[in-house]
C-alpha positions in Angstrom: 5.9 29.4 21.8 4.9 32.2 19.5 1.3 32.4 20.5 -1.7 30.1 20.3 -1.5 27.5 17.7 -4.1 27.0 14.9 -6.3 23.9 15.4 -6.5 21.3 12.6 -10.2 22.1 12.2 -9.3 25.7 11.2 -6.4 25.0 8.9 -7.2 25.6 5.2 -6.1 23.3 2.4 -3.5 24.9 0.1 -2.4 27.7 2.4 1.1 28.4 3.5 1.6 28.4 7.3 4.4 29.4 9.6 4.9 26.3 11.8 7.1 24.9 14.5 8.2 21.5 13.4 11.2 19.1 13.4 12.4 19.7 9.8 11.1 23.0 8.5 9.5 26.3 9.5 7.0 26.8 6.7 4.6 24.4 5.2 1.6 24.1 2.9 -1.4 22.5 4.6 -2.7 19.4 2.8 -6.2 18.6 4.2 -6.3 15.0 3.1 -3.1 14.3 5.1 -3.8 16.7 8.0 -0.3 17.7 7.6 2.1 20.3 6.1 4.4 19.8 3.1 7.7 21.6 3.3 11.2 21.5 2.0 13.7 19.6 4.1 17.4 19.8 3.7 19.6 17.1 5.0 23.2 16.2 4.2 23.1 18.6 1.2 20.0 17.0 -0.3 16.6 18.7 -0.4 13.2 17.0 -0.8 9.6 17.6 0.1 8.3 15.9 3.2 5.1 16.0 5.3 5.0 16.8 9.0 1.6 16.0 10.5 -0.5 18.5 12.6 0.2 18.3 16.3 -3.3 17.2 17.0 -2.6 13.9 15.1 -0.9 12.8 18.3 2.4 11.2 19.1 4.7 10.1 17.6 3.7 11.6 14.2 2.0 14.9 15.2 5.1 17.2 15.0 3.9 20.4 13.3 2.4 23.3 15.3 1.0 26.0 13.0 0.7 29.5 14.4 0.3 31.8 11.5 -1.5 31.5 8.1 0.5 33.4 5.5 -1.1 33.1 2.0 -2.6 30.8 -0.6 -0.1 28.5 -2.4 -0.1 29.3 -6.2 0.0 25.6 -7.0 -3.6 24.3 -7.4 -3.1 20.6 -7.8 -2.1 19.7 -4.2 
């Protein structure tokens, strides 16, 4: 663990976070989904996927944010 995680109530829509998750280490928080969109690479293919905040609970809550980095420049998320 890299320090205390950021609770879902504090996460801000549209910001990039450093996260611990199954499929990626950086994700943009989407408030409506309570999850993080990130780029996943598998078998040479890349696509966007959502990993839900840890507080969503098992089995879907797999992303643990611990650092907010900056605002995503894409406004229509």
